[in-house]
C-alpha positions, -999 to 999 in steps of 0.1 A, spaced: 174 -161 -125 192 -131 -140 223 -120 -121 233 -143 -93 234 -121 -62 219 -91 -81 195 -85 -52 226 -82 -29 247 -61 -53 221 -35 -63 197 -15 -41 162 -7 -53 161 25 -75 128 40 -84 120 65 -111 127 101 -101 97 122 -92 94 159 -101 93 179 -69 58 186 -55 60 223 -59 70 219 -96 46 192 -106 15 209 -92 18 235 -120 1 211 -144 -18 178 -146 10 159 -164 26 126 -151 56 134 -130 76 101 -128 109 104 -148 123 70 -159 158 59 -150 181 50 -179 181 16 -197 212 2 -180 199 10 -146 166 -6 -155 184 -38 -164 201 -37 -130 167 -34 -113 155 -64 -132 185 -84 -122 174 -81 -85 146 -106 -92 156 -139 -76 135 -163 -96 121 -176 -63 112 -213 -59 77 -201 -48 71 -168 -66 45 -151 -44 47 -121 -67 24 -139 -92 3 -157 -66 -28 -135 -72 -50 -146 -43 -65 -129 -13 -50 -134 22 -69 -120 52 -93 -103 27 -66 -84 8 -48 -90 -24 -14 -108 -24 5 -111 -56 -6 -103 -91 -43 -113 -99 -33 -116 -136 -6 -142 -126 20 -123 -146 51 -144 -152 72 -118 -134 105 -138 -128 106 -148 -165 103 -113 -180 125 -98 -153 152 -122 -163 148 -115 -200 148 -78 -194 181 -81 -174 196 -100 -203 185 -74 -228 161 -96 -246 133 -70 -245 112 -85 -273 109 -119 -257 103 -103 -223 74 -82 -238 59 -114 -253 59 -131 -219 43 -100 -203 15 -98 -229 7 -135 -225 -11 -126 -193 -16 -89 -192 -36 -72 -220 -29 -36 -209 4 -32 -191 4 5 -198 -24 8 -173 -14 -15 -146 22 -3 -146 9 32 -138 -21 28 -115 -18 -6 -98 -8 -4 -61 15 -34 -69 3 -64 -48 31 -82 -67 57 -60 -51 41 -63 -16 45 -101 -20 80 -100 -34 104 -121 -14 130 -93 -15 106 -72 6 109 -96 35 142 -81 45 146 -51 22 131 -34 -8 110 -52 -34 120 -55 -70 107 -26 -91 82 -48 -109 57 -21 -120 84 1 -134 100 -28 -152 66 -36 -167 62 1 -178 96 -1 -195 87 -32 -215 53 -20 -227 66 15 -237 95 -2 -255 69 -22 -275 49 9 -284 79 30 -293 92 4 -317 58 -4 -331 59 -40 -319 25 -34 -304 2 -32 -334 -33 -41 -343 -40 -78 -349 -71 -89 -368 -88 -122 -359 -79 -148 -384 -116 -159 -387 -149 -144 -376 -174 -165 -357 -205 -146 -368 -215 -140 -331 -223 -105 -319 -216 -93 -283 -225 -60 -266 -205 -48 -237 -220 -21 -215 -191 -1 -200 -156 7 -212 -137 6 -180 -107 -18 -175 -130 -49 -172 -151 -40 -202 -120 -34 -223 -103 -66 -212 -135 -86 -221 -138 -68 -254 -102 -74 -263 -103 -111 -256 -136 -118 -274 -125 -98 -304 -93 -118 -306 -115 -149 -306 -133 -137 -337 -165 -124 -322 -180 -90 -333 -178 -68 -303 -196 -34 -297 -188 -15 -265 -214 10 -252 -202 39 -230 -224 66 -214 -196 92 -213 -182 112 -242 -149 94 -241 -141 57 -238 -122 43 -209 -146 44 -180 -127 46 -147 -94 49 -166 -105 80 -184 -126 99 -159 -120 82 -125 -82 85 -123 -66 120 -126 -44 127 -156 -12 131 -134 -16 94 -124 -26 81 -159 -21 104 -188 -51 100 -211 -29 97 -242 -23 61 -231 -60 54 -228 -67 69 -262 -38 50 -277 -52 17 -266 -88 26 -276 -75 35 -311 -57 2 -313 -88 -17 -303 -108 1 -329 -82 -8 -355 -86 -44 -345 -124 -42 -352 -140 -33 -319 -168 -7 -322 -172 20 -295 -206 37 -291 -202 68 -269 -226 91 -251 -251 62 -249 -267 50 -217 -282 15 -214 -303 24 -184 -339 17 -194 -358 -16 -199 -363 -6 -236 -326 0 -242 -317 -33 -224 -343 -53 -244 -330 -38 -276 -295 -51 -268 -307 -85 -258 -326 -89 -291 -298 -76 -313 -268 -94 -298 -260 -130 -290 -247 -121 -256 -245 -90 -234 -218 -82 -208 -224 -57 -181 -192 -40 -172 -208 -11 -155 -186 -9 -124 -198 -3 -88 -199 34 -90 -228 42 -66 -210 64 -40 -216 61 -3 -233 92 11 -232 109 44 -264 111 65 -257 143 84 -275 176 88 -273 201 60 -259 175 36 -279 192 8 -259 225 10 -244 238 -22 -207 230 -25 -208 194 -13 -200 169 -40 -192 133 -45 -155 129 -52 -161 110 -84 -181 139 -98 -153 163 -90 -126 141 -105 -146 136 -136 -152 174 -140 -115 182 -134 -103 156 -160 -129 167 -185 -117 203 -181 -81 193 -187 -90 172 -218 -113 198 -233 -85 223 -229 -108 253 -230 -106 286 -212 -138 282 -192 -137 274 -155 -142 238 -144 -178 230 -134 -164 223 -99 -135 245 -91 -113 245 -60 -96 278 -68 -92 298 -36 -115 274 -18 -111 259 17 -114 222 7 -125 194 30 -121 159 18 -139 131 36 -122 98 31 -86 87 34 -83 63 5 -69 67 -30 -99 87 -42 -95 111 -14 -59 115 -21 -67 122 -58 -91 150 -46 -63 165 -25 -39 165 -55 -65 179 -79 -76 206 -55 -40 218 -50 -35 219 -88 -66 241 -90 -50 265 -64 -71 258 -33 -67 281 -3 -64 251 21 -71 214 22 -80 190 51 -86 152 47 -106 133 72 -97 96 78 -120 76 101 -94 49 106 -65 51 130 -31 61 118 -12 30 106 23 21 119 53 28 97 64 -9 95 46 -43 95 34 -56 128 35 -92 139 -1 -98 132 4 -86 95 31 -110 82 45 -112 47 31 -119 21 -1 -103 34 -8 -68 21 12 -45 44 -10 -25 67 15 4 70 12 42 67 16 55 31 20 92 22 8 94 -13 15 121 -39 -14 144 -30 -4 144 7 32 151 -3 20 181 -23 -1 194 6 29 191 29 50 210 4 24 238 -2 8 242 32 36 229 55 16 201 71 0 167 64 -37 173 54 -48 141 72 -68 141 104 -72 105 117 -101 90 135 -124 119 127 -155 125 106 -182 151 100 -211 154 124 -229 182 107 -224 208 80 -232 245 84 -245 266 56 -249 303 51 -280 322 41 -275 314 5 -275 277 12 -238 273 6 -216 251 29 -194 274 50 -183 252 79 -182 216 91 -186 203 126 -161 174 129 -159 149 157 -134 123 168 -144 86 165 -134 56 186 -137 20 173 -158 -4 194 -172 -39 189 -209 -40 184 -233 -69 193 -223 -88 162 -186 -85 171 -179 -61 143 -159 -29 148 -180 2 145 -171 39 148 -186 58 178 -185 95 183 -162 106 211 -181 129 236 -171 165 238 -147 163 208 -166 185 184 -148 214 167 -156 236 138 -136 239 106 -141 264 78 -148 249 44 -166 261 13 -160 230 -9 -165 195 3 -157 162 -14 -172 129 -2 -148 101 -9 -163 75 15 -162 45 -9 -189 29 -29 -220 8 -21 -225 -11 -54 -240 -9 -89 -262 21 -98 -299 11 -94 -310 20 -130 -288 -8 -144 -305 -33 -122 -340 -21 -131 -332 -20 -168 -320 -56 -170 -344 -68 -142 -314 -82 -122 -311 -87 -85 -284 -73 -63 -265 -90 -35 -263 -76 0 -231 -59 -11 -249 -40 -39 -233 -59 -68 -252 -78 -95 -262 -113 -86 -249 -142 -107 -261 -178 -109 -229 -194 -122 -196 -176 -122 -203 -146 -144 -237 -155 -158 -268 -138 -145 -303 -152 -142 -311 -137 -176 -300 -160 -204 -271 -145 -224 -265 -117 -199 -232 -117 -181 -215 -94 -155 -179 -86 -150 -155 -65 -130 -165 -43 -101 -202 -49 -109 -196 -85 -99 -169 -83 -72 -174 -48 -58 -150 -19 -59 -116 -32 -64 -83 -27 -82 -78 -22 -120 -58 -53 -122 -86 -74 -106 -111 -58 -131 -89 -69 -159 -86 -105 -146 -124 -105 -142 -127 -94 -178 -106 -122 -190 -126 -147 -170 -159 -133 -183 -147 -134 -219 -139 -171 -214 -174 -178 -200 -191 -159 -229 -170 -177 -254 -180 -210 -240 -217 -200 -239 -216 -190 -276 -193 -218 -290 -197 -247 -265 -160 -245 -256 -133 -218 -253 -97 -216 -261 -92 -183 -244 
């Protein structure tokens, strides 16, 4: 371990956040790093536990515990504390292909499983990771590496999100020729258009894409592989095809007047907002919350991103509906460490709403019963209702509307952030692949599908999940494809 008793001597110290009222003036990242000496102190808090659950990377009670990439966290924390940054970075890159992403957007299951968090605050694992990867880029340690030998095999990857990028990176390093197809005008998938710029500045995504291109990976943009003809062309021209298309089909609401103008899926709104920021033009966004009364349906990360984005677009008000009950502030006895802590979290968007409007935007155990539209067909109000959770005949908890709890709220812009139900149907049709009950692509053996030479990875295989899980899925799929092509794999 680094400093004996470091976890006793030093308290956790996080990066400094720009105040909510200041940071909402733009879409820039707002976490200010602490100085180098303080960062080394934070690394010294790592105890080099005999059983390091931080790198466990499994699911307990259906939720992530520890790092799915199995990052060697105690090793590089120790090296960071000792000032051996180069070796610490090498250790980090042995397991994590893109630390610049995970250190910014991962909810840190590693920290939730940190032994220090049993009776105090976890080690600042994510911020230590960010320090190391940015050290590597700043000093040009991170640079393009060409494969020493090419295999002559060609692979097409459909989708350039975190799983597609991880798959491409691994297979290219192995010497295969990799082409990535992306339907959007910029590469990055979820990283580019699904996560707002204030959480992940797109300069970091572009930096990685440029590095991958320099290493020999080809990106084909604004190209959809969503017809049988396009799918057949890929299968005939490449030795293997990997579907990294995500699970981006949003869950809809089946309520009256859902068709009213002004009701959008959250993913469409976030993409439009990010595109407007990146294009840097003077035109209004295609979906604009300026001076609107915004209603966000969904209490997860995507819903929070909608809140933060709407505030930056100068909305008149914002309300966020959460169907689940409000969580306790601390772990309960039925939620022991190292399980994912089921505790209340006030995220950046909610902090900003409190600062601007003077109250938390969240309304718990509530949902929309009906929308009201005006004569022009535009949404103008929503009838919301309280819900209670009851066991159904299958012993599953289901929400039930509470009688006489209806009330009307004004809203002229609505974002549905109610989760996702699987892979978009056109992909399944194009490749003639079955879907499971969960809406993801069916596989016959690990990541292989019933179609010879066609593989699936990431959320398209496991369902909507974390970026870090998508990256691990990509690494696993790359190994399976490599074995399929070469008869063995050293990935």
